[in-house]
Every structure is written in structure tokens, then in C-alpha cells.
MARBA-3410 file (N, C-alpha, C, O; in Angstrom, 1 decimal):
197
10.6,26.1,-7.8,11.8,26.1,-6.7,11.1,26.2,-5.3,11.5,25.6,-4.3 ~ 9.9,26.9,-5.2,9.3,27.0,-3.9,8.9,25.9,-3.4,9.0,25.6,-2.2 ~ 8.3,25.1,-4.3,7.7,23.6,-4.0,8.8,22.7,-3.5,8.6,21.8,-2.7 ~ 10.0,22.8,-4.1,11.1,21.9,-3.7,11.5,22.5,-2.3,11.9,21.7,-1.5 ~ 11.5,23.7,-2.2,12.1,24.1,-0.9,11.2,23.6,0.2,11.6,23.2,1.3
10.0,23.7,0.0,8.9,23.3,0.9,9.0,21.7,1.1,9.0,21.2,2.3 ~ 9.2,21.0,0.2,9.4,19.6,0.1,10.6,19.1,1.1,10.6,18.2,1.9 ~ 11.6,20.0,0.8,12.9,19.7,1.6,12.7,19.9,3.1,13.1,19.1,4.0 ~ 11.9,21.0,3.2,11.8,21.4,4.8,10.9,20.4,5.5,11.1,20.1,6.6 ~ 9.8,19.8,4.8,8.8,18.7,5.3,9.8,17.6,5.6,9.9,17.2,6.8
10.7,17.1,4.6,11.7,16.1,4.7,12.5,16.1,5.9,12.6,15.1,6.6 ~ 13.0,17.4,6.2,14.0,17.5,7.3,13.3,17.4,8.5,13.8,16.8,9.4 ~ 12.1,17.9,8.6,11.2,17.7,9.8,11.0,16.1,10.2,11.1,15.8,11.4 ~ 10.6,15.3,9.1,10.6,13.9,9.2,11.6,13.4,9.7,11.6,12.7,10.7 ~ 12.7,13.6,9.0,14.1,13.0,9.3,14.4,13.3,10.7,14.8,12.4,11.5
14.3,14.6,11.3,14.5,15.0,12.6,13.7,14.3,13.5,14.1,13.8,14.5 ~ 12.3,14.1,13.2,11.4,13.5,14.2,11.9,12.0,14.5,11.7,11.6,15.6 ~ 12.5,11.4,13.7,13.0,10.0,13.9,14.5,9.8,14.1,15.0,8.7,14.0 ~ 15.1,11.1,14.4,16.6,10.9,14.6,17.2,10.2,15.9,18.4,9.9,16.1 ~ 16.1,10.0,16.7,16.6,9.2,18.0,17.4,8.0,17.7,18.4,7.6,18.4
17.0,7.3,16.6,17.6,6.0,16.2,17.2,5.0,17.2,17.8,4.0,17.2 ~ 16.2,5.1,18.1,15.7,4.0,18.9,14.7,3.2,18.4,13.9,2.8,19.1 ~ 14.7,2.9,17.0,13.9,2.2,16.3,14.5,1.4,15.0,15.5,2.0,14.5 ~ 14.1,0.4,14.6,14.8,-0.3,13.6,14.1,-0.1,12.5,14.8,-0.1,11.5 ~ 12.9,0.0,12.3,12.0,0.2,11.2,10.9,1.5,11.2,10.4,1.9,12.3
10.8,2.0,10.1,9.7,3.0,10.1,8.5,2.4,9.2,8.5,2.3,7.9 ~ 7.5,1.9,9.8,6.5,1.2,8.8,5.4,2.1,8.5,4.8,2.8,9.3 ~ 5.0,2.0,7.1,4.0,2.7,6.6,2.7,1.8,6.1,2.9,0.7,5.7 ~ 1.5,2.3,6.2,0.3,1.6,5.7,0.0,2.1,4.3,-1.1,1.8,3.7 ~ 0.8,2.8,3.8,0.6,3.4,2.4,1.9,3.1,1.5,3.0,3.3,1.9
1.5,2.5,0.5,2.7,2.2,-0.5,3.2,3.5,-1.1,4.4,3.6,-1.3 ~ 2.4,4.4,-1.5,2.7,5.8,-2.0,3.9,6.5,-1.1,4.9,7.0,-1.4 ~ 3.3,6.5,0.3,4.2,7.3,1.4,5.5,6.5,1.4,6.6,7.1,1.5 ~ 5.5,5.1,1.5,6.6,4.5,1.6,7.6,4.6,0.4,8.8,4.7,0.7 ~ 7.2,4.6,-1.0,7.9,4.9,-1.8,8.6,6.3,-1.8,9.7,6.5,-2.1
7.7,7.4,-1.5,8.2,8.7,-1.6,9.4,8.8,-0.3,10.4,9.4,-0.5 ~ 9.0,8.2,0.7,10.1,8.4,1.8,11.3,7.7,1.6,12.4,8.2,2.0 ~ 11.2,6.6,0.9,12.5,5.7,0.6,13.2,6.3,-0.5,14.4,6.5,-0.4 ~ 12.4,6.5,-1.6,13.3,6.8,-2.8,13.4,8.5,-3.3,14.4,9.0,-3.7 ~ 12.1,9.1,-3.0,12.2,10.5,-3.4,13.0,11.5,-2.5,13.6,12.4,-3.0
12.9,11.1,-1.0,13.8,11.8,-0.3,15.3,11.7,-0.6,16.0,12.7,-0.5 ~ 15.9,10.6,-1.1,17.2,10.9,-1.6,17.4,11.5,-3.0,18.5,12.0,-3.3 ~ 16.3,11.6,-3.8,16.4,12.5,-4.9,16.2,13.8,-4.6,16.9,14.6,-5.1 ~ 15.4,14.1,-3.7,15.1,15.5,-3.4,16.5,16.2,-2.8,16.5,17.5,-3.0 ~ 17.4,15.7,-2.3,18.6,16.1,-1.7,19.8,15.7,-2.4,20.9,16.1,-1.9
19.7,15.0,-3.7,20.8,14.7,-4.3,21.6,15.7,-4.9,22.7,15.4,-5.2 ~ 21.2,16.9,-5.2,22.2,17.9,-5.4,22.5,18.8,-4.4,23.3,19.7,-4.5 ~ 21.7,18.7,-3.2,21.9,19.5,-2.2,23.2,19.6,-1.4,23.8,18.5,-1.1 ~ 23.7,20.7,-1.2,25.0,20.9,-0.4,25.0,20.6,1.1,26.0,20.2,1.8 ~ 23.6,20.8,1.6,23.4,20.6,3.0,22.3,19.6,3.2,21.2,19.9,3.7
22.7,18.2,2.8,21.9,17.1,3.1,21.7,16.8,4.6,22.6,16.9,5.4 ~ 20.5,16.6,5.1,20.2,16.3,6.4,21.0,15.2,7.0,21.1,14.1,6.4 ~ 21.4,15.4,8.1,22.2,14.4,8.7,21.1,13.2,9.1,20.1,13.4,9.7 ~ 21.6,11.9,8.6,20.6,10.8,8.9,19.8,10.4,7.8,19.1,9.4,7.8 ~ 19.9,11.3,6.8,19.0,10.9,5.5,19.0,9.6,5.2,17.9,9.0,5.2
20.2,8.9,4.8,20.2,7.6,4.4,19.8,6.5,5.3,19.1,5.5,5.0 ~ 20.1,6.7,6.7,19.7,6.0,7.7,18.1,5.8,7.9,17.6,4.8,8.3 ~ 17.5,7.2,7.7,16.0,7.3,7.6,15.5,6.4,6.5,14.6,5.5,6.7 ~ 16.0,6.7,5.3,15.4,6.0,4.1,15.5,4.4,4.2,14.6,3.7,3.7 ~ 16.7,3.9,4.7,16.9,2.6,4.9,16.0,1.9,5.9,16.0,0.7,5.9
15.3,2.7,6.9,14.5,2.2,7.8,12.9,2.0,7.3,12.1,1.4,7.9 ~ 12.7,2.7,6.2,11.3,2.6,5.6,11.0,1.4,5.1,11.7,0.8,4.3 ~ 9.8,0.9,5.6,9.3,-0.5,5.1,7.7,-0.5,4.9,7.1,0.2,5.7 ~ 7.3,-1.1,4.1,5.8,-1.1,3.8,5.1,-2.1,4.7,5.8,-3.0,5.2 ~ 3.9,-2.1,5.1,3.1,-2.9,6.2,3.3,-4.4,5.7,3.9,-5.1,6.6
3.1,-5.0,4.5,3.1,-6.2,4.3,4.4,-6.8,4.4,4.5,-8.0,4.9 ~ 5.5,-6.2,3.9,6.9,-6.6,4.0,7.2,-6.7,5.5,7.5,-7.8,6.0 ~ 7.0,-5.6,6.2,7.2,-5.8,7.7,6.6,-6.9,8.4,7.3,-7.6,9.2 ~ 5.3,-7.3,8.1,4.5,-8.4,8.7,5.2,-9.7,8.1,5.5,-10.6,8.9 ~ 5.5,-9.9,6.9,6.2,-11.0,6.4,7.6,-11.3,6.6,8.0,-12.5,7.0
8.4,-10.2,6.4,10.0,-10.4,6.4,10.5,-10.1,7.7,11.5,-10.8,8.1 ~ 9.9,-9.1,8.4,10.4,-8.7,9.9,9.8,-9.6,10.9,10.5,-10.3,11.6 ~ 8.5,-9.5,11.1,7.7,-10.2,12.2,7.6,-11.7,11.8,7.6,-12.5,12.7 ~ 7.6,-12.0,10.7,7.6,-13.4,10.2,6.3,-14.0,10.8,6.4,-15.0,11.6 ~ 4.9,-13.4,10.5,3.8,-13.8,11.3,3.5,-15.1,10.5,3.7,-15.2,9.2
3.0,-16.2,11.1,2.5,-17.3,10.7,1.0,-17.8,10.9,0.4,-17.2,11.8 ~ 0.4,-18.7,10.3,-1.0,-18.8,10.2,-1.6,-19.1,11.6,-2.7,-18.8,11.8 ~ -0.9,-19.6,12.6,-1.3,-19.9,14.0,-2.0,-18.7,14.7,-2.8,-18.9,15.7 ~ -1.7,-17.5,14.2,-2.1,-16.3,14.8,-3.5,-16.0,14.3,-4.3,-15.4,15.0 ~ -3.9,-16.5,13.2,-5.2,-16.3,12.7,-6.3,-17.4,12.6,-6.0,-18.6,12.6
-7.4,-16.9,12.5,-8.8,-17.7,12.4,-8.6,-18.0,10.8,-8.6,-17.0,10.1 ~ -8.5,-19.1,10.2,-8.9,-19.5,8.8,-10.1,-19.3,8.3,-10.9,-20.3,8.3 ~ -10.5,-18.2,7.9,-11.8,-17.9,7.3,-12.2,-18.3,5.9,-13.3,-18.3,5.4 ~ -11.0,-18.7,5.1,-11.1,-19.2,3.9,-11.9,-18.3,3.0,-12.4,-18.9,2.0 ~ -12.1,-17.1,3.1,-12.8,-16.1,2.3,-12.1,-16.1,0.8,-10.8,-16.0,0.8
-12.7,-16.1,-0.1,-12.3,-16.0,-1.5,-11.8,-14.5,-1.6,-12.7,-13.7,-1.5 ~ -10.5,-14.2,-1.8,-10.1,-13.0,-1.7,-9.1,-12.6,-2.9,-8.2,-13.3,-3.3 ~ -9.5,-11.3,-3.5,-8.9,-10.8,-4.7,-7.9,-9.8,-4.0,-8.2,-9.2,-3.0 ~ -6.7,-9.6,-4.9,-5.8,-8.5,-4.4,-5.6,-7.5,-5.5,-5.5,-7.8,-6.7 ~ -5.5,-6.0,-5.0,-5.0,-5.0,-6.1,-3.7,-4.6,-5.7,-3.6,-4.2,-4.5
-2.8,-4.6,-6.4,-1.4,-4.3,-6.1,-1.1,-2.7,-6.5,-0.9,-2.3,-7.6 ~ -1.1,-1.9,-5.4,-0.8,-0.5,-5.7,0.4,-0.2,-6.4,1.5,-0.8,-6.2 ~ 0.2,0.7,-7.3,1.3,0.9,-8.5,2.6,1.2,-7.6,3.7,0.6,-7.9 ~ 2.7,2.0,-6.4,3.9,2.5,-5.8,4.5,1.2,-5.0,5.7,1.2,-4.6 ~ 3.7,0.2,-4.7,4.0,-0.9,-4.1,4.8,-2.0,-5.1,5.9,-2.3,-4.8
4.1,-2.3,-6.1,4.7,-3.2,-7.0,5.8,-2.8,-8.0,6.8,-3.5,-8.3 ~ 5.5,-1.5,-8.4,6.5,-0.9,-9.2,7.5,0.0,-8.6,8.7,-0.1,-8.9 ~ 7.0,0.9,-7.6,7.9,1.8,-6.9,8.9,1.2,-5.9,10.0,1.7,-5.6 ~ 8.3,0.1,-5.2,9.1,-0.6,-4.1,9.4,-1.9,-4.6,10.1,-2.6,-3.9 ~ 8.8,-2.5,-5.7,9.1,-3.7,-6.2,8.8,-4.9,-5.3,9.4,-6.0,-5.3
7.7,-4.5,-4.6,7.1,-5.7,-3.5,5.9,-6.4,-4.4,4.9,-5.9,-4.8 ~ 6.3,-7.7,-4.5,5.3,-8.5,-5.2,4.8,-9.7,-4.2,3.6,-9.8,-4.1 ~ 5.5,-10.4,-3.7,5.0,-11.5,-3.0,4.5,-11.4,-1.7,3.6,-12.2,-1.2 ~ 5.0,-10.3,-0.9,4.7,-10.2,0.6,3.3,-10.1,0.8,2.7,-10.9,1.6 ~ 2.5,-9.2,0.1,1.2,-9.0,0.4,0.2,-10.3,0.2,-0.6,-10.6,1.0
0.5,-11.0,-1.0,-0.1,-12.1,-1.4,0.1,-13.4,-0.5,-0.8,-14.2,-0.3 ~ 1.4,-13.5,0.1,1.5,-14.4,1.1,1.0,-14.0,2.5,0.7,-14.8,3.3 ~ 0.9,-12.8,2.8,0.3,-12.4,4.0,-1.2,-12.7,3.9,-1.8,-12.9,5.0 ~ -1.8,-12.6,2.9,-3.3,-13.0,2.7,-3.4,-14.5,3.0,-4.3,-14.9,3.8 ~ -2.7,-15.4,2.5,-2.6,-16.8,2.8,-2.4,-17.0,4.3,-3.2,-17.7,5.0
-1.5,-16.3,4.8,-1.1,-16.5,6.2,-2.2,-16.2,7.1,-2.4,-16.9,8.1 ~ -3.0,-15.1,6.7,-4.1,-14.7,7.5,-5.4,-15.3,7.4,-6.4,-14.9,8.0 ~ -5.2,-16.6,6.7,-6.3,-17.5,6.6,-7.3,-17.2,5.4,-8.4,-17.7,5.4 ~ -6.9,-16.4,4.5,-7.8,-16.1,3.4,-7.5,-16.8,2.1,-6.3,-17.1,1.8 ~ -8.6,-17.1,1.2,-8.2,-17.8,0.0,-7.9,-17.0,-1.0,-8.9,-16.5,-1.6
-6.7,-16.5,-1.3,-6.3,-15.7,-2.3,-6.6,-16.2,-3.6,-6.2,-17.4,-3.8 ~ -7.1,-15.5,-4.6,-7.3,-15.8,-5.9,-6.8,-14.8,-6.8,-7.1,-13.7,-6.6 ~ -6.0,-15.0,-7.8,-5.4,-14.0,-8.8,-6.6,-13.6,-9.6,-7.6,-14.3,-9.9 ~ -6.3,-12.4,-10.0,-7.2,-11.8,-10.9,-6.6,-11.0,-12.2,-5.5,-10.5,-12.1 ~ -7.1,-10.9,-13.2,-6.6,-10.5,-14.4,-6.0,-9.0,-14.1,-6.7,-8.2,-13.5
-4.8,-8.6,-14.5,-4.1,-7.3,-14.5,-4.3,-6.7,-13.1,-4.7,-5.5,-13.1 ~ -4.1,-7.6,-11.8,-4.2,-7.0,-10.6,-3.1,-6.1,-10.1,-3.1,-5.4,-9.1 ~ -2.0,-6.1,-11.1,-0.9,-5.1,-10.8,-1.1,-3.9,-11.7,-0.2,-3.1,-11.8 ~ -2.4,-3.7,-12.3,-2.4,-2.4,-13.0,-3.3,-1.3,-12.2,-4.1,-1.7,-11.3 ~ -3.0,-0.1,-12.4,-3.5,1.0,-11.8,-5.2,0.9,-11.6,-5.9,0.3,-12.4
-5.6,1.4,-10.5,-7.2,1.4,-10.2,-7.7,2.7,-10.8,-8.9,2.8,-11.0 ~ -6.8,3.7,-11.1,-7.2,5.0,-11.5,-7.2,6.0,-10.5,-7.6,7.1,-10.7 ~ -6.9,5.7,-9.3,-7.0,6.7,-8.2,-5.8,7.8,-8.5,-6.0,8.9,-8.9 ~ -4.5,7.1,-8.4,-3.3,8.0,-8.5,-3.4,9.4,-8.0,-3.1,10.4,-8.7 ~ -3.7,9.5,-6.8,-3.6,10.9,-6.2,-4.6,11.8,-6.8,-5.8,11.5,-6.7
-4.1,12.9,-7.3,-5.0,13.8,-8.0,-5.4,13.5,-9.2,-6.2,14.3,-9.8 ~ -5.0,12.4,-9.9,-5.3,12.0,-11.3,-6.8,11.8,-11.4,-7.4,12.2,-12.3 ~ -7.2,11.1,-10.4,-8.8,10.9,-10.5,-9.7,12.2,-10.3,-10.9,12.2,-10.6 ~ -9.1,13.2,-9.9,-9.7,14.4,-9.8,-9.4,15.3,-11.2,-10.3,16.0,-11.7 ~ -8.1,15.2,-11.6,-7.8,16.0,-12.9,-8.3,15.3,-14.1,-8.7,16.1,-15.0
-8.4,13.9,-14.3,-9.0,13.2,-15.3,-10.1,12.3,-15.0,-10.0,11.1,-15.4 ~ -11.2,12.8,-14.4,-12.1,11.7,-14.1,-12.8,10.8,-15.1,-13.2,9.7,-14.7 ~ -12.8,11.1,-16.2,-13.3,10.2,-17.2,-12.3,9.0,-17.5,-12.7,7.8,-17.6 ~ -11.2,9.3,-17.8,-10.0,8.3,-17.7,-10.0,7.4,-16.6,-10.1,6.1,-16.7 ~ -10.0,8.2,-15.4,-10.0,7.4,-14.2,-11.2,6.4,-13.9,-11.0,5.3,-13.4
-12.3,6.9,-14.3,-13.5,6.0,-14.3,-13.5,4.7,-15.2,-13.9,3.6,-14.8 ~ -12.9,4.9,-16.4,-12.7,3.8,-17.2,-11.7,2.8,-16.7,-11.8,1.6,-16.9 ~ -10.7,3.3,-16.2,-9.4,2.6,-15.5,-10.1,1.6,-14.4,-9.9,0.3,-14.3 ~ -10.8,2.4,-13.5,-11.7,1.6,-12.4,-12.7,0.8,-13.0,-13.0,-0.2,-12.4 ~ -13.2,1.0,-14.0,-14.3,0.0,-14.5,-13.6,-1.3,-15.0,-14.1,-2.4,-14.6
-12.5,-1.3,-15.6,-11.9,-2.5,-16.2,-11.3,-3.2,-14.8,-11.5,-4.4,-14.6 ~ -10.8,-2.4,-13.9,-10.2,-3.2,-12.6,-11.4,-3.9,-11.9,-11.3,-5.1,-11.6 ~ -12.4,-3.3,-11.7,-13.7,-4.0,-11.0,-14.2,-5.0,-11.8,-14.5,-6.1,-11.2 ~ -14.4,-5.0,-13.2,-14.8,-5.9,-13.9,-14.0,-7.2,-13.8,-14.6,-8.3,-13.7 ~ -12.6,-7.1,-13.9,-11.7,-8.0,-13.7,-11.8,-8.7,-12.3,-11.8,-10.0,-12.3
-12.0,-8.0,-11.2,-12.2,-8.5,-9.9,-13.4,-9.3,-9.9,-13.3,-10.4,-9.5 ~ -14.6,-8.8,-10.4,-16.0,-9.3,-10.4,-15.9,-10.7,-11.2,-16.7,-11.5,-10.9 ~ -15.1,-10.9,-12.1,-15.0,-12.1,-12.8,-14.6,-13.2,-12.0,-15.1,-14.3,-12.3 ~ -13.8,-13.1,-11.0,-13.4,-14.2,-10.0,-14.4,-14.4,-9.0,-14.3,-15.4,-8.2 ~ -15.4,-13.5,-8.8,-16.4,-13.5,-7.7,-15.9,-13.8,-6.4,-16.2,-14.9,-5.8
-15.1,-12.9,-5.9,-14.6,-13.0,-4.5,-15.3,-12.4,-3.5,-16.1,-11.5,-3.9 ~ -15.4,-12.7,-2.1,-16.0,-12.0,-1.2,-15.2,-10.7,-0.8,-15.8,-9.7,-0.5 ~ -13.9,-10.7,-0.9,-13.2,-9.5,-0.5,-12.2,-9.1,-1.6,-11.7,-10.0,-2.3 ~ -12.0,-7.8,-1.6,-10.9,-7.2,-2.4,-10.0,-6.3,-1.5,-10.3,-5.3,-1.0 ~ -8.7,-6.9,-1.3,-7.7,-6.4,-0.5,-6.7,-5.6,-1.3,-6.4,-6.0,-2.4
-6.2,-4.4,-0.5,-5.0,-3.8,-1.2,-4.3,-3.1,0.0,-4.7,-3.1,1.2 ~ -3.1,-2.5,-0.3,-2.1,-1.8,0.5,-2.3,-0.4,0.6,-1.5,0.2,1.5 ~ -3.1,0.3,-0.1,-3.0,1.6,-0.3,-4.4,2.3,0.1,-5.4,2.1,-0.6 ~ -4.4,3.2,1.2,-5.6,3.9,1.5,-6.3,4.5,0.4,-7.5,4.5,0.5 ~ -5.7,5.1,-0.6,-6.3,5.9,-1.8,-6.9,4.9,-2.6,-8.0,5.0,-3.1
-6.1,3.7,-2.9,-7.0,2.8,-3.7,-8.0,2.2,-3.0,-9.0,1.7,-3.7 ~ -8.1,2.0,-1.6,-9.2,1.5,-0.9,-10.4,2.5,-1.0,-11.6,2.1,-1.1 ~ -10.2,3.8,-1.1,-11.2,4.7,-1.4,-11.9,4.7,-2.9,-13.1,4.9,-3.1 ~ -10.8,4.6,-3.8,-11.3,4.4,-5.2,-12.0,3.0,-5.4,-13.0,3.0,-6.1 ~ -11.6,2.1,-5.0,-12.2,0.7,-5.1,-13.4,0.5,-4.4,-14.3,-0.1,-5.0
-13.5,1.0,-3.2,-14.6,0.8,-2.3,-15.7,1.6,-3.0,-16.9,1.1,-3.1 ~ -15.4,2.9,-3.3,-16.4,3.6,-4.1,-17.0,3.3,-5.4,-18.1,3.7,-5.7 ~ -16.1,2.5,-6.0,-16.5,1.9,-7.3,-17.4,0.6,-7.1,-18.4,0.4,-7.8 ~ -17.2,-0.1,-6.1,-18.1,-1.3,-5.7,-19.5,-0.8,-5.2,-20.5,-1.3,-5.5 ~ -19.3,0.4,-4.3,-20.5,0.8,-3.7,-21.4,1.4,-4.8,-22.6,1.2,-4.8
-20.7,2.1,-5.8,-21.5,2.6,-6.8,-22.3,1.6,-7.7,-23.4,1.8,-8.3 ~ -21.6,0.3,-7.7,-22.2,-0.8,-8.6,-23.2,-1.6,-7.7,-23.8,-2.6,-8.1 ~ -23.4,-1.1,-6.5,-24.1,-2.1,-5.6,-23.6,-3.4,-5.3,-24.4,-4.2,-5.0 ~ -22.2,-3.7,-5.5,-21.6,-4.9,-5.2,-21.5,-5.4,-3.8,-21.4,-4.6,-2.9 ~ -21.6,-6.7,-3.7,-21.4,-7.4,-2.4,-20.1,-7.5,-2.0,-19.9,-7.8,-0.8
-19.1,-7.2,-2.9,-17.6,-7.5,-2.6,-17.0,-6.3,-1.7,-17.0,-5.1,-2.2 ~ -16.4,-6.7,-0.6,-16.1,-5.8,0.4,-14.7,-5.5,0.1,-13.9,-6.4,-0.3 ~ -14.2,-4.1,0.2,-12.9,-3.8,-0.2,-12.2,-3.2,1.3,-12.9,-2.4,1.9 ~ -11.0,-3.7,1.7,-10.4,-3.6,2.7,-9.0,-3.4,2.5,-8.5,-3.9,1.5 ~ -8.3,-2.5,3.4,-6.8,-2.5,3.6,-6.4,-3.7,4.1,-7.1,-4.4,4.8
-5.1,-4.2,3.8,-4.8,-5.4,4.3,-4.5,-5.6,5.9,-4.4,-6.6,6.6 ~ -4.3,-4.3,6.4,-4.1,-4.2,7.9,-5.4,-4.6,8.6,-5.3,-5.2,9.6 ~ -6.6,-4.1,8.0,-8.0,-4.4,8.5,-8.2,-5.8,8.4,-8.8,-6.4,9.4 ~ -7.9,-6.4,7.4,-8.1,-7.9,7.2,-7.3,-8.6,8.3,-7.9,-9.5,9.0 ~ -6.2,-8.4,8.5,-5.2,-8.9,9.5,-5.8,-8.7,10.9,-6.0,-9.7,11.6
-6.1,-7.5,11.3,-6.8,-7.3,12.5,-8.1,-8.2,12.8,-8.3,-8.8,13.9 ~ -9.0,-8.1,11.7,-10.2,-8.9,11.9,-10.0,-10.4,12.2,-10.7,-11.0,12.9 ~ -8.9,-11.0,11.3,-8.8,-12.4,11.5,-7.8,-12.8,12.6,-7.5,-14.0,12.7 ~ -7.4,-12.0,13.3,-6.5,-12.3,14.4,-7.2,-13.0,15.5,-8.2,-12.6,15.9 ~ -6.6,-14.2,16.0,-7.2,-15.0,16.9,-7.3,-14.2,18.2,-6.3,-13.5,18.6
-8.4,-14.2,18.9,-8.3,-13.5,20.2,-7.6,-14.2,21.4,-7.8,-15.4,21.6 ~ -6.8,-13.4,22.2,-6.0,-14.0,23.2,-6.9,-14.8,24.3,-6.4,-15.4,25.2
END
């Protein structure tokens, strides 16, 4: 009960921080955060008698980075230098299953001038899972090994994802292997490939 009260208090603070209504979207760089803010805030107050004012307005404005770039800003390839780097993608669990976002990040990679190549089980967990990798390190390591083996099988230059936690897990795994494959957040790739004014 104490954890739920704390979670509700944090949620109220976040909702109040954005209560001005002078924005159309609240963009996150983390799929887990987006999923939590969009779906779990509603569940958190489902039975509460004193739901915060603006709860639904807040959750309706939450959008993940890739969807915002593709669906709202409608970025096109003319903004980017086509590097044609062979690029694999890892779909974070909370993006593909929590938010049901499938196409936006893959389309964004192509728009940014990268040569997206599909890998086996790219929508399967990387083994990070927040505290999962700490609580169950052996299982996490095995999940990560399978993920990295599948990525290595297509021999990309880059492995891109939408989740900072996944970036840490995947980058750490690649570094441990001594792999030449670079792991980056999709926002990093866009920034690097953007044409200079």
C-alpha cells in the first residue's frame, strides 16, 4: 500500500507539472517510461476516488520518440545524410508489446538514411528488464547471448534501439564480446545523420 501511495504521489506531481496544457505532446526517449505513463497511470488511479484532474489529458499526450518523429513531425529523408550503414534493430518489449509500436522505428531508420536489415527475434527481450538482469543474471546473460548471436548473424555496422536500458544491456554485451557492432539509441543516430544547416 505504501508503494502504491508513493507511486500515486509521483504520478500527481508529473501530471501537475504538465497541467499548463500549453503542449500537444509529451515525448519520451524510453519505451518503458512511455508505457508506464500512458497505461499504468490510468491503472494506478482506476479505483481511486480522488483521481487527479487532467489524468486522461496527460496520458493521451504521451508519445514515444519514434512515433513522434514519424507520425507527428513526419520527417523525410531530405533532412539526413544517406550513410547506408547496415543497421539491425532491437524492439524494446514495452515499445512493441506495451505500446504496440512496430513500424515507426523501422521506418525512421530508413528515413535517416540507414540500411535497415531484419534480424531473427528482433522483438524478443534483450534480458535487461529493469531489475531482472540484476535479480536473475544467469538467465539475463543467456537471453542476451541469443539476442547478440542473432544480430551478429546479419553482420551489421549498427544495432539501434529505442530504450536506454536496452542500449546499456546490448552495448555492454557487444563490448564484452569485443564486437565491432556499435549500439546506439535511435535518437543518437538521427542526430548524427542529420544534415548540417
